C-alpha positions, 0 to 999 in steps of 0.5 A: 687056271693060273700057277704063279711060281714065285721065289718063296711060294707058288699060288694056284688060282682058278678064275671064272666070271671075273672072280677067283673061284679057287686059290691055294698057296704052297711054300715052294718056289724058286728059293726052295729049288735053289735050296734043293740044289744046295742040299743035293750037291752037299749030299751027292757030290760032297761040295758046299755051294752058296744060294747064288751059285745054286740059282746060277745052276738052276738058270743055266742047266736047271730042268724039271725033267731029266734029258732023254739022251743021257746026262744032258749039258754039264757045268763046272761048279766050285765050292768047298769040299764037305769032307776036308773043307778045301776048295773043290771043283766038280762037274754037274749035269742036267740029269743031276739037277733034275734029280735035285729038283724032283721034290719041289717040282712034285710039290708044285704038281701036287698043288695043281692036282689038288686044285683040279680035284676041287673044281666043279665039273663045269669049271673043269671043262673050262680048264680043259679048253683053256689050260693052265698058264704058268707065271713067275720066275719059276715058270722059266724052269726048263721043261716045267710046262712039259712035266705039268702037261704030262701029269695033268693031261691038260694044255700048259703054256708059259705067260708072255714075260712071266717075270712081270705079268703079275705087275702088268696085271695090277697095272691093268687093274689100276688103269681100268679101276672102275671097270675092275671093281667087281673083281676086287674085294668089297672093301675097295 
């Protein structure tokens, strides 16, 4: 099973015998995570930040799981106060961002669970053996692999170079086009 967490969507696919057995796309990815951070800070901290700031927060202290020992790392953010419109500075923590990201992370986990429920028993056994591979920029969210592992009760690993592995895979197909024809659609 491969879970590709991109900017706008996440795709869950199960591959077997050189083909795609199951594929599902959900409209949750890095952009929705950024928006969840913007919304959380507006609602809970009464501060408006931009999407670039939200992405920076996600990369620096973003996590799919609250820290075990309190609030975790902290980061100072600057934005505009929602109550008075004046520039404002506030400190946010890993625990806050884990809370902000709970909904998009849950949506990804739900897509994985739906895929697992749709699998025939024979393929389910293969997934138990081989696990789930996370790709895309969203795979870099700290502890996302841990949360999916705990929820799915399956091995989960992050692909080598998750940002480029889809492109690398396409390159591999092009380099081995004749051998890979069976994987491609009949029109090719």
